[in-house]
PyMOL Python script that loads the backbone (N, CA, C, O; Angstrom):
from pymol import cmd

cmd.read_pdbstr("""\
ATOM      1  N   GLN A   1      27.718 119.638 153.361  1.00  0.00           N
ATOM      2  CA  GLN A   1      28.240 120.770 152.585  1.00  0.00           C
ATOM      3  C   GLN A   1      29.110 121.558 153.545  1.00  0.00           C
ATOM      4  O   GLN A   1      28.533 122.233 154.399  1.00  0.00           O
ATOM      5  N   SER A   2      30.387 121.548 153.501  1.00  0.00           N
ATOM      6  CA  SER A   2      31.302 122.239 154.386  1.00  0.00           C
ATOM      7  C   SER A   2      31.598 123.603 153.932  1.00  0.00           C
ATOM      8  O   SER A   2      31.800 123.827 152.738  1.00  0.00           O
ATOM      9  N   PRO A   3      31.636 124.586 154.882  1.00  0.00           N
ATOM     10  CA  PRO A   3      32.110 125.907 154.508  1.00  0.00           C
ATOM     11  C   PRO A   3      33.576 125.935 154.290  1.00  0.00           C
ATOM     12  O   PRO A   3      34.104 126.928 153.790  1.00  0.00           O
ATOM     13  N   CYS A   4      34.261 124.881 154.646  1.00  0.00           N
ATOM     14  CA  CYS A   4      35.732 124.780 154.397  1.00  0.00           C
ATOM     15  C   CYS A   4      36.082 124.466 152.999  1.00  0.00           C
ATOM     16  O   CYS A   4      37.214 124.701 152.577  1.00  0.00           O
ATOM     17  N   MET A   5      35.151 123.939 152.253  1.00  0.00           N
ATOM     18  CA  MET A   5      35.362 123.636 150.843  1.00  0.00           C
ATOM     19  C   MET A   5      35.336 124.997 150.063  1.00  0.00           C
ATOM     20  O   MET A   5      34.284 125.602 149.854  1.00  0.00           O
ATOM     21  N   LYS A   6      36.505 125.413 149.669  1.00  0.00           N
ATOM     22  CA  LYS A   6      36.596 126.752 149.056  1.00  0.00           C
ATOM     23  C   LYS A   6      37.107 126.846 147.713  1.00  0.00           C
ATOM     24  O   LYS A   6      37.234 127.968 147.221  1.00  0.00           O
ATOM     25  N   ASN A   7      37.445 125.726 146.993  1.00  0.00           N
ATOM     26  CA  ASN A   7      38.045 125.797 145.647  1.00  0.00           C
ATOM     27  C   ASN A   7      37.783 124.531 144.865  1.00  0.00           C
ATOM     28  O   ASN A   7      37.337 123.505 145.379  1.00  0.00           O
ATOM     29  N   LYS A   8      38.089 124.671 143.590  1.00  0.00           N
ATOM     30  CA  LYS A   8      37.863 123.508 142.695  1.00  0.00           C
ATOM     31  C   LYS A   8      38.668 122.303 143.049  1.00  0.00           C
ATOM     32  O   LYS A   8      38.162 121.182 143.006  1.00  0.00           O
ATOM     33  N   LYS A   9      39.964 122.514 143.414  1.00  0.00           N
ATOM     34  CA  LYS A   9      40.929 121.373 143.721  1.00  0.00           C
ATOM     35  C   LYS A   9      40.477 120.591 144.891  1.00  0.00           C
ATOM     36  O   LYS A   9      40.587 119.367 144.967  1.00  0.00           O
ATOM     37  N   HIS A  10      39.902 121.444 145.910  1.00  0.00           N
ATOM     38  CA  HIS A  10      39.436 120.747 147.099  1.00  0.00           C
ATOM     39  C   HIS A  10      38.253 119.894 146.806  1.00  0.00           C
ATOM     40  O   HIS A  10      38.194 118.759 147.278  1.00  0.00           O
ATOM     41  N   TYR A  11      37.281 120.390 146.034  1.00  0.00           N
ATOM     42  CA  TYR A  11      36.106 119.599 145.712  1.00  0.00           C
ATOM     43  C   TYR A  11      36.562 118.381 144.913  1.00  0.00           C
ATOM     44  O   TYR A  11      36.142 117.270 145.236  1.00  0.00           O
ATOM     45  N   ASN A  12      37.370 118.527 143.924  1.00  0.00           N
ATOM     46  CA  ASN A  12      37.698 117.434 143.069  1.00  0.00           C
ATOM     47  C   ASN A  12      38.578 116.369 143.892  1.00  0.00           C
ATOM     48  O   ASN A  12      38.587 115.187 143.550  1.00  0.00           O
ATOM     49  N   SER A  13      39.301 116.829 144.968  1.00  0.00           N
ATOM     50  CA  SER A  13      40.055 115.824 145.675  1.00  0.00           C
ATOM     51  C   SER A  13      39.215 114.918 146.484  1.00  0.00           C
ATOM     52  O   SER A  13      39.703 113.930 147.035  1.00  0.00           O
ATOM     53  N   PHE A  14      37.988 115.223 146.569  1.00  0.00           N
ATOM     54  CA  PHE A  14      36.987 114.292 147.253  1.00  0.00           C
ATOM     55  C   PHE A  14      36.032 113.536 146.239  1.00  0.00           C
ATOM     56  O   PHE A  14      34.935 113.095 146.584  1.00  0.00           O
ATOM     57  N   GLN A  15      36.529 113.429 144.996  1.00  0.00           N
ATOM     58  CA  GLN A  15      35.772 112.833 143.850  1.00  0.00           C
ATOM     59  C   GLN A  15      36.624 111.732 143.261  1.00  0.00           C
ATOM     60  O   GLN A  15      37.853 111.784 143.303  1.00  0.00           O
ATOM     61  N   PRO A  16      35.957 110.740 142.716  1.00  0.00           N
ATOM     62  CA  PRO A  16      36.737 109.742 141.958  1.00  0.00           C
ATOM     63  C   PRO A  16      37.326 110.379 140.746  1.00  0.00           C
ATOM     64  O   PRO A  16      36.707 111.344 140.298  1.00  0.00           O
ATOM     65  N   PRO A  17      38.382 110.017 140.157  1.00  0.00           N
ATOM     66  CA  PRO A  17      39.226 108.913 140.615  1.00  0.00           C
ATOM     67  C   PRO A  17      40.192 109.278 141.681  1.00  0.00           C
ATOM     68  O   PRO A  17      40.857 108.405 142.238  1.00  0.00           O
ATOM     69  N   PHE A  18      40.294 110.520 141.981  1.00  0.00           N
ATOM     70  CA  PHE A  18      41.273 110.987 143.049  1.00  0.00           C
ATOM     71  C   PHE A  18      41.058 110.363 144.409  1.00  0.00           C
ATOM     72  O   PHE A  18      41.989 109.956 145.105  1.00  0.00           O
ATOM     73  N   LEU A  19      39.759 110.306 144.760  1.00  0.00           N
ATOM     74  CA  LEU A  19      39.384 109.587 146.005  1.00  0.00           C
ATOM     75  C   LEU A  19      38.868 108.199 145.641  1.00  0.00           C
ATOM     76  O   LEU A  19      37.909 108.041 144.885  1.00  0.00           O
ATOM     77  N   LEU A  20      39.525 107.224 146.196  1.00  0.00           N
ATOM     78  CA  LEU A  20      39.172 105.827 145.894  1.00  0.00           C
ATOM     79  C   LEU A  20      37.963 105.348 146.673  1.00  0.00           C
ATOM     80  O   LEU A  20      37.846 105.578 147.876  1.00  0.00           O
ATOM     81  N   GLY A  21      37.061 104.673 145.962  1.00  0.00           N
ATOM     82  CA  GLY A  21      35.904 104.045 146.569  1.00  0.00           C
ATOM     83  C   GLY A  21      36.324 102.842 147.519  1.00  0.00           C
ATOM     84  O   GLY A  21      37.316 102.158 147.265  1.00  0.00           O
ATOM     85  N   ILE A  22      35.586 102.640 148.529  1.00  0.00           N
ATOM     86  CA  ILE A  22      35.966 101.567 149.457  1.00  0.00           C
ATOM     87  C   ILE A  22      36.065 100.228 148.824  1.00  0.00           C
ATOM     88  O   ILE A  22      36.836  99.391 149.294  1.00  0.00           O
ATOM     89  N   GLU A  23      35.328  99.974 147.780  1.00  0.00           N
ATOM     90  CA  GLU A  23      35.481  98.671 147.072  1.00  0.00           C
ATOM     91  C   GLU A  23      36.872  98.544 146.337  1.00  0.00           C
ATOM     92  O   GLU A  23      37.442  97.454 146.300  1.00  0.00           O
ATOM     93  N   SER A  24      37.370  99.585 145.797  1.00  0.00           N
ATOM     94  CA  SER A  24      38.685  99.536 145.226  1.00  0.00           C
ATOM     95  C   SER A  24      39.781  99.355 146.302  1.00  0.00           C
ATOM     96  O   SER A  24      40.778  98.659 146.115  1.00  0.00           O
ATOM     97  N   VAL A  25      39.531 100.012 147.407  1.00  0.00           N
ATOM     98  CA  VAL A  25      40.589  99.883 148.496  1.00  0.00           C
ATOM     99  C   VAL A  25      40.610  98.469 149.052  1.00  0.00           C
ATOM    100  O   VAL A  25      41.685  97.913 149.276  1.00  0.00           O
ATOM    101  N   LEU A  26      39.438  97.873 149.278  1.00  0.00           N
ATOM    102  CA  LEU A  26      39.362  96.535 149.888  1.00  0.00           C
ATOM    103  C   LEU A  26      39.910  95.529 148.807  1.00  0.00           C
ATOM    104  O   LEU A  26      40.692  94.645 149.158  1.00  0.00           O
ATOM    105  N   ALA A  27      39.512  95.652 147.513  1.00  0.00           N
ATOM    106  CA  ALA A  27      40.075  94.737 146.514  1.00  0.00           C
ATOM    107  C   ALA A  27      41.582  94.844 146.426  1.00  0.00           C
ATOM    108  O   ALA A  27      42.253  93.834 146.212  1.00  0.00           O
ATOM    109  N   ASN A  28      42.151  96.073 146.589  1.00  0.00           N
ATOM    110  CA  ASN A  28      43.598  96.210 146.484  1.00  0.00           C
ATOM    111  C   ASN A  28      44.292  95.577 147.698  1.00  0.00           C
ATOM    112  O   ASN A  28      45.352  94.961 147.585  1.00  0.00           O
ATOM    113  N   LEU A  29      43.668  95.748 148.834  1.00  0.00           N
ATOM    114  CA  LEU A  29      44.205  95.092 150.089  1.00  0.00           C
ATOM    115  C   LEU A  29      44.166  93.618 149.952  1.00  0.00           C
ATOM    116  O   LEU A  29      45.149  92.968 150.309  1.00  0.00           O
ATOM    117  N   GLU A  30      43.084  93.014 149.451  1.00  0.00           N
ATOM    118  CA  GLU A  30      42.982  91.601 149.344  1.00  0.00           C
ATOM    119  C   GLU A  30      44.082  91.102 148.398  1.00  0.00           C
ATOM    120  O   GLU A  30      44.743  90.101 148.675  1.00  0.00           O
ATOM    121  N   GLN A  31      44.277  91.840 147.233  1.00  0.00           N
ATOM    122  CA  GLN A  31      45.244  91.309 146.207  1.00  0.00           C
ATOM    123  C   GLN A  31      46.640  91.419 146.832  1.00  0.00           C
ATOM    124  O   GLN A  31      47.474  90.548 146.581  1.00  0.00           O
ATOM    125  N   SER A  32      46.932  92.457 147.636  1.00  0.00           N
ATOM    126  CA  SER A  32      48.229  92.640 148.138  1.00  0.00           C
ATOM    127  C   SER A  32      48.546  91.621 149.254  1.00  0.00           C
ATOM    128  O   SER A  32      49.691  91.199 149.419  1.00  0.00           O
ATOM    129  N   VAL A  33      47.543  91.254 149.985  1.00  0.00           N
ATOM    130  CA  VAL A  33      47.693  90.187 151.040  1.00  0.00           C
ATOM    131  C   VAL A  33      48.012  88.877 150.365  1.00  0.00           C
ATOM    132  O   VAL A  33      48.967  88.178 150.703  1.00  0.00           O
ATOM    133  N   GLU A  34      47.163  88.571 149.383  1.00  0.00           N
ATOM    134  CA  GLU A  34      47.304  87.244 148.601  1.00  0.00           C
ATOM    135  C   GLU A  34      48.697  87.180 147.903  1.00  0.00           C
ATOM    136  O   GLU A  34      49.377  86.154 147.914  1.00  0.00           O
ATOM    137  N   GLY A  35      49.081  88.342 147.294  1.00  0.00           N
ATOM    138  CA  GLY A  35      50.311  88.371 146.462  1.00  0.00           C
ATOM    139  C   GLY A  35      51.616  88.738 147.266  1.00  0.00           C
ATOM    140  O   GLY A  35      52.736  88.685 146.756  1.00  0.00           O
ATOM    141  N   GLY A  36      51.377  89.108 148.549  1.00  0.00           N
ATOM    142  CA  GLY A  36      52.528  89.463 149.337  1.00  0.00           C
ATOM    143  C   GLY A  36      53.191  90.778 148.862  1.00  0.00           C
ATOM    144  O   GLY A  36      54.410  90.895 148.988  1.00  0.00           O
ATOM    145  N   ARG A  37      52.500  91.705 148.358  1.00  0.00           N
ATOM    146  CA  ARG A  37      53.075  92.919 147.842  1.00  0.00           C
ATOM    147  C   ARG A  37      52.449  94.133 148.486  1.00  0.00           C
ATOM    148  O   ARG A  37      51.467  94.027 149.221  1.00  0.00           O
ATOM    149  N   SER A  38      53.028  95.296 148.204  1.00  0.00           N
ATOM    150  CA  SER A  38      52.563  96.564 148.772  1.00  0.00           C
ATOM    151  C   SER A  38      51.144  96.819 148.226  1.00  0.00           C
ATOM    152  O   SER A  38      50.807  96.421 147.111  1.00  0.00           O
ATOM    153  N   CYS A  39      50.315  97.507 149.063  1.00  0.00           N
ATOM    154  CA  CYS A  39      48.969  97.791 148.615  1.00  0.00           C
ATOM    155  C   CYS A  39      48.891  99.224 148.208  1.00  0.00           C
ATOM    156  O   CYS A  39      47.778  99.746 148.139  1.00  0.00           O
ATOM    157  N   ALA A  40      50.001  99.934 147.923  1.00  0.00           N
ATOM    158  CA  ALA A  40      49.905 101.312 147.613  1.00  0.00           C
ATOM    159  C   ALA A  40      49.282 101.374 146.172  1.00  0.00           C
ATOM    160  O   ALA A  40      49.533 100.564 145.279  1.00  0.00           O
ATOM    161  N   VAL A  41      48.455 102.423 146.073  1.00  0.00           N
ATOM    162  CA  VAL A  41      47.875 102.779 144.783  1.00  0.00           C
ATOM    163  C   VAL A  41      48.591 104.116 144.252  1.00  0.00           C
ATOM    164  O   VAL A  41      48.520 105.174 144.877  1.00  0.00           O
ATOM    165  N   ARG A  42      49.243 103.981 143.121  1.00  0.00           N
ATOM    166  CA  ARG A  42      49.985 105.081 142.680  1.00  0.00           C
ATOM    167  C   ARG A  42      49.520 105.737 141.380  1.00  0.00           C
ATOM    168  O   ARG A  42      49.045 105.092 140.445  1.00  0.00           O
ATOM    169  N   ALA A  43      49.685 107.024 141.382  1.00  0.00           N
ATOM    170  CA  ALA A  43      49.395 107.770 140.184  1.00  0.00           C
ATOM    171  C   ALA A  43      50.511 108.781 140.008  1.00  0.00           C
ATOM    172  O   ALA A  43      51.101 109.254 140.979  1.00  0.00           O
ATOM    173  N   SER A  44      50.783 109.095 138.796  1.00  0.00           N
ATOM    174  CA  SER A  44      51.930 110.037 138.600  1.00  0.00           C
ATOM    175  C   SER A  44      51.450 111.454 139.066  1.00  0.00           C
ATOM    176  O   SER A  44      50.254 111.713 139.195  1.00  0.00           O
ATOM    177  N   LYS A  45      52.373 112.285 139.291  1.00  0.00           N
ATOM    178  CA  LYS A  45      52.019 113.709 139.806  1.00  0.00           C
ATOM    179  C   LYS A  45      51.123 114.359 138.719  1.00  0.00           C
ATOM    180  O   LYS A  45      50.093 114.955 139.035  1.00  0.00           O
ATOM    181  N   GLU A  46      51.536 114.232 137.418  1.00  0.00           N
ATOM    182  CA  GLU A  46      50.748 114.768 136.315  1.00  0.00           C
ATOM    183  C   GLU A  46      49.400 114.323 136.255  1.00  0.00           C
ATOM    184  O   GLU A  46      48.471 115.090 136.001  1.00  0.00           O
ATOM    185  N   GLU A  47      49.237 112.912 136.517  1.00  0.00           N
ATOM    186  CA  GLU A  47      47.839 112.369 136.457  1.00  0.00           C
ATOM    187  C   GLU A  47      46.959 112.925 137.651  1.00  0.00           C
ATOM    188  O   GLU A  47      45.808 113.323 137.472  1.00  0.00           O
ATOM    189  N   ALA A  48      47.551 112.922 138.802  1.00  0.00           N
ATOM    190  CA  ALA A  48      46.785 113.459 139.939  1.00  0.00           C
ATOM    191  C   ALA A  48      46.358 114.902 139.735  1.00  0.00           C
ATOM    192  O   ALA A  48      45.216 115.282 139.994  1.00  0.00           O
ATOM    193  N   GLU A  49      47.387 115.753 139.226  1.00  0.00           N
ATOM    194  CA  GLU A  49      47.053 117.016 138.995  1.00  0.00           C
ATOM    195  C   GLU A  49      45.907 117.305 137.890  1.00  0.00           C
ATOM    196  O   GLU A  49      45.096 118.229 137.954  1.00  0.00           O
ATOM    197  N   SER A  50      45.990 116.396 136.926  1.00  0.00           N
ATOM    198  CA  SER A  50      44.880 116.548 135.845  1.00  0.00           C
ATOM    199  C   SER A  50      43.469 116.106 136.540  1.00  0.00           C
ATOM    200  O   SER A  50      42.425 116.651 136.182  1.00  0.00           O
ATOM    201  N   TRP A  51      43.481 115.205 137.439  1.00  0.00           N
ATOM    202  CA  TRP A  51      42.260 114.926 138.079  1.00  0.00           C
ATOM    203  C   TRP A  51      41.591 116.030 138.861  1.00  0.00           C
ATOM    204  O   TRP A  51      40.372 116.198 138.903  1.00  0.00           O
ATOM    205  N   LEU A  52      42.558 116.821 139.519  1.00  0.00           N
ATOM    206  CA  LEU A  52      42.151 117.934 140.275  1.00  0.00           C
ATOM    207  C   LEU A  52      41.724 119.158 139.438  1.00  0.00           C
ATOM    208  O   LEU A  52      41.063 120.085 139.906  1.00  0.00           O
ATOM    209  N   LYS A  53      42.132 119.091 138.226  1.00  0.00           N
ATOM    210  CA  LYS A  53      41.738 120.270 137.249  1.00  0.00           C
ATOM    211  C   LYS A  53      40.467 119.906 136.413  1.00  0.00           C
ATOM    212  O   LYS A  53      40.010 120.699 135.591  1.00  0.00           O
ATOM    213  N   ARG A  54      39.935 118.731 136.641  1.00  0.00           N
ATOM    214  CA  ARG A  54      38.686 118.406 135.758  1.00  0.00           C
ATOM    215  C   ARG A  54      37.572 119.392 136.122  1.00  0.00           C
ATOM    216  O   ARG A  54      37.544 120.091 137.135  1.00  0.00           O
ATOM    217  N   ASP A  55      36.640 119.343 135.124  1.00  0.00           N
ATOM    218  CA  ASP A  55      35.466 120.174 135.325  1.00  0.00           C
ATOM    219  C   ASP A  55      34.739 119.736 136.574  1.00  0.00           C
ATOM    220  O   ASP A  55      34.721 118.559 136.936  1.00  0.00           O
ATOM    221  N   LEU A  56      34.137 120.723 137.224  1.00  0.00           N
ATOM    222  CA  LEU A  56      33.278 120.444 138.384  1.00  0.00           C
ATOM    223  C   LEU A  56      32.015 119.775 137.960  1.00  0.00           C
ATOM    224  O   LEU A  56      31.317 120.276 137.079  1.00  0.00           O
ATOM    225  N   THR A  57      31.700 118.667 138.554  1.00  0.00           N
ATOM    226  CA  THR A  57      30.506 117.861 138.263  1.00  0.00           C
ATOM    227  C   THR A  57      29.780 117.432 139.576  1.00  0.00           C
ATOM    228  O   THR A  57      30.386 116.917 140.516  1.00  0.00           O
ATOM    229  N   CYS A  58      28.460 117.677 139.576  1.00  0.00           N
ATOM    230  CA  CYS A  58      27.728 117.244 140.784  1.00  0.00           C
ATOM    231  C   CYS A  58      27.695 115.646 140.767  1.00  0.00           C
ATOM    232  O   CYS A  58      27.357 115.011 139.768  1.00  0.00           O
ATOM    233  N   ARG A  59      28.044 115.118 141.861  1.00  0.00           N
ATOM    234  CA  ARG A  59      28.062 113.570 142.067  1.00  0.00           C
ATOM    235  C   ARG A  59      26.637 113.103 142.230  1.00  0.00           C
ATOM    236  O   ARG A  59      26.346 111.930 141.998  1.00  0.00           O
ATOM    237  N   GLY A  60      25.739 113.989 142.623  1.00  0.00           N
ATOM    238  CA  GLY A  60      24.349 113.506 142.795  1.00  0.00           C
ATOM    239  C   GLY A  60      23.598 113.370 141.504  1.00  0.00           C
ATOM    240  O   GLY A  60      22.923 112.364 141.284  1.00  0.00           O
ATOM    241  N   CYS A  61      23.698 114.373 140.627  1.00  0.00           N
ATOM    242  CA  CYS A  61      22.829 114.352 139.403  1.00  0.00           C
ATOM    243  C   CYS A  61      23.638 114.357 138.074  1.00  0.00           C
ATOM    244  O   CYS A  61      23.079 114.098 137.008  1.00  0.00           O
ATOM    245  N   GLY A  62      24.958 114.655 138.153  1.00  0.00           N
ATOM    246  CA  GLY A  62      25.836 114.597 137.029  1.00  0.00           C
ATOM    247  C   GLY A  62      25.865 115.957 136.319  1.00  0.00           C
ATOM    248  O   GLY A  62      26.464 116.000 135.245  1.00  0.00           O
ATOM    249  N   THR A  63      25.326 117.000 136.759  1.00  0.00           N
ATOM    250  CA  THR A  63      25.376 118.276 136.097  1.00  0.00           C
ATOM    251  C   THR A  63      26.737 118.812 136.114  1.00  0.00           C
ATOM    252  O   THR A  63      27.364 118.813 137.173  1.00  0.00           O
ATOM    253  N   CYS A  64      27.307 119.321 134.912  1.00  0.00           N
ATOM    254  CA  CYS A  64      28.595 119.746 134.844  1.00  0.00           C
ATOM    255  C   CYS A  64      28.528 121.333 134.987  1.00  0.00           C
ATOM    256  O   CYS A  64      27.733 122.046 134.375  1.00  0.00           O
ATOM    257  N   PHE A  65      29.553 121.800 135.953  1.00  0.00           N
ATOM    258  CA  PHE A  65      29.575 123.139 136.125  1.00  0.00           C
ATOM    259  C   PHE A  65      30.854 123.877 135.555  1.00  0.00           C
ATOM    260  O   PHE A  65      31.064 125.073 135.753  1.00  0.00           O
ATOM    261  N   GLY A  66      31.658 123.077 134.854  1.00  0.00           N
ATOM    262  CA  GLY A  66      32.969 123.697 134.379  1.00  0.00           C
ATOM    263  C   GLY A  66      33.741 124.181 135.579  1.00  0.00           C
ATOM    264  O   GLY A  66      33.986 123.461 136.547  1.00  0.00           O
ATOM    265  N   ASN A  67      34.121 125.479 135.462  1.00  0.00           N
ATOM    266  CA  ASN A  67      34.898 126.053 136.461  1.00  0.00           C
ATOM    267  C   ASN A  67      34.079 127.001 137.387  1.00  0.00           C
ATOM    268  O   ASN A  67      34.648 127.860 138.061  1.00  0.00           O
ATOM    269  N   ARG A  68      32.712 126.822 137.404  1.00  0.00           N
ATOM    270  CA  ARG A  68      31.874 127.646 138.219  1.00  0.00           C
ATOM    271  C   ARG A  68      31.676 127.090 139.590  1.00  0.00           C
ATOM    272  O   ARG A  68      30.652 126.463 139.861  1.00  0.00           O
ATOM    273  N   PHE A  69      32.619 127.299 140.461  1.00  0.00           N
ATOM    274  CA  PHE A  69      32.580 126.743 141.856  1.00  0.00           C
ATOM    275  C   PHE A  69      31.485 127.303 142.707  1.00  0.00           C
ATOM    276  O   PHE A  69      30.847 126.528 143.420  1.00  0.00           O
ATOM    277  N   VAL A  70      31.205 128.610 142.694  1.00  0.00           N
ATOM    278  CA  VAL A  70      30.126 129.118 143.508  1.00  0.00           C
ATOM    279  C   VAL A  70      28.820 128.577 143.042  1.00  0.00           C
ATOM    280  O   VAL A  70      27.960 128.273 143.868  1.00  0.00           O
ATOM    281  N   GLU A  71      28.630 128.442 141.785  1.00  0.00           N
ATOM    282  CA  GLU A  71      27.354 127.946 141.273  1.00  0.00           C
ATOM    283  C   GLU A  71      27.177 126.456 141.716  1.00  0.00           C
ATOM    284  O   GLU A  71      26.092 126.048 142.131  1.00  0.00           O
ATOM    285  N   LEU A  72      28.288 125.657 141.612  1.00  0.00           N
ATOM    286  CA  LEU A  72      28.228 124.310 142.089  1.00  0.00           C
ATOM    287  C   LEU A  72      27.833 124.189 143.558  1.00  0.00           C
ATOM    288  O   LEU A  72      26.997 123.363 143.925  1.00  0.00           O
ATOM    289  N   LYS A  73      28.477 125.064 144.427  1.00  0.00           N
ATOM    290  CA  LYS A  73      28.142 125.031 145.857  1.00  0.00           C
ATOM    291  C   LYS A  73      26.660 125.352 146.164  1.00  0.00           C
ATOM    292  O   LYS A  73      26.047 124.732 147.033  1.00  0.00           O
ATOM    293  N   ARG A  74      26.116 126.309 145.447  1.00  0.00           N
ATOM    294  CA  ARG A  74      24.784 126.612 145.516  1.00  0.00           C
ATOM    295  C   ARG A  74      23.868 125.395 145.103  1.00  0.00           C
ATOM    296  O   ARG A  74      22.901 125.073 145.793  1.00  0.00           O
ATOM    297  N   HIS A  75      24.184 124.801 144.058  1.00  0.00           N
ATOM    298  CA  HIS A  75      23.518 123.614 143.562  1.00  0.00           C
ATOM    299  C   HIS A  75      23.572 122.454 144.547  1.00  0.00           C
ATOM    300  O   HIS A  75      22.565 121.801 144.821  1.00  0.00           O
ATOM    301  N   LEU A  76      24.752 122.217 145.063  1.00  0.00           N
ATOM    302  CA  LEU A  76      24.828 121.165 146.085  1.00  0.00           C
ATOM    303  C   LEU A  76      23.957 121.290 147.296  1.00  0.00           C
ATOM    304  O   LEU A  76      23.594 120.294 147.922  1.00  0.00           O
ATOM    305  N   ASP A  77      23.603 122.576 147.645  1.00  0.00           N
ATOM    306  CA  ASP A  77      22.639 122.773 148.782  1.00  0.00           C
ATOM    307  C   ASP A  77      21.256 122.264 148.512  1.00  0.00           C
ATOM    308  O   ASP A  77      20.491 121.951 149.425  1.00  0.00           O
ATOM    309  N   VAL A  78      20.944 122.186 147.219  1.00  0.00           N
ATOM    310  CA  VAL A  78      19.482 121.800 146.762  1.00  0.00           C
ATOM    311  C   VAL A  78      19.390 120.505 146.039  1.00  0.00           C
ATOM    312  O   VAL A  78      18.303 119.941 145.921  1.00  0.00           O
ATOM    313  N   CYS A  79      20.559 119.979 145.519  1.00  0.00           N
ATOM    314  CA  CYS A  79      20.513 118.808 144.708  1.00  0.00           C
ATOM    315  C   CYS A  79      20.129 117.587 145.538  1.00  0.00           C
ATOM    316  O   CYS A  79      20.587 117.412 146.668  1.00  0.00           O
ATOM    317  N   ARG A  80      19.295 116.765 144.963  1.00  0.00           N
ATOM    318  CA  ARG A  80      18.867 115.483 145.626  1.00  0.00           C
ATOM    319  C   ARG A  80      19.290 114.379 144.689  1.00  0.00           C
ATOM    320  O   ARG A  80      18.830 114.279 143.551  1.00  0.00           O
ATOM    321  N   ARG A  81      20.223 113.513 145.228  1.00  0.00           N
ATOM    322  CA  ARG A  81      20.638 112.416 144.420  1.00  0.00           C
ATOM    323  C   ARG A  81      19.453 111.484 144.118  1.00  0.00           C
ATOM    324  O   ARG A  81      18.658 111.190 145.011  1.00  0.00           O
ATOM    325  N   PRO A  82      19.328 111.007 142.832  1.00  0.00           N
ATOM    326  CA  PRO A  82      18.365 110.072 142.515  1.00  0.00           C
ATOM    327  C   PRO A  82      18.509 108.822 143.363  1.00  0.00           C
ATOM    328  O   PRO A  82      19.614 108.335 143.602  1.00  0.00           O
ATOM    329  N   SER A  83      17.395 108.324 143.803  1.00  0.00           N
ATOM    330  CA  SER A  83      17.461 107.137 144.628  1.00  0.00           C
ATOM    331  C   SER A  83      17.824 105.831 143.780  1.00  0.00           C
ATOM    332  O   SER A  83      17.372 105.635 142.652  1.00  0.00           O
ATOM    333  N   ALA A  84      18.630 105.019 144.399  1.00  0.00           N
ATOM    334  CA  ALA A  84      19.130 103.871 143.653  1.00  0.00           C
ATOM    335  C   ALA A  84      18.127 102.776 143.587  1.00  0.00           C
ATOM    336  O   ALA A  84      18.392 101.732 142.991  1.00  0.00           O
TER     337      ALA A  84
END
""", "prot")
cmd.dss("prot")
cmd.show_as("cartoon", "prot")
cmd.util.cbc("prot")
cmd.orient("prot")
């Protein structure tokens, strides 16, 4: 939990689909090497902006906080992700 995380866009930029999982990155790299093409993953500006404006949701337990960033940050301090 970083004190540098100060707003909704910042939090959402570290969440899927804006932030790609390692599995997606590796699969994309493998396909680009096999196909001899660029490995860039592209989204339109509008699509990326819509991802950043999504409701705030805890990645640990799935609780939705809407636009309540301060409440989400408090929750993240105590939330325990269910064990897989």
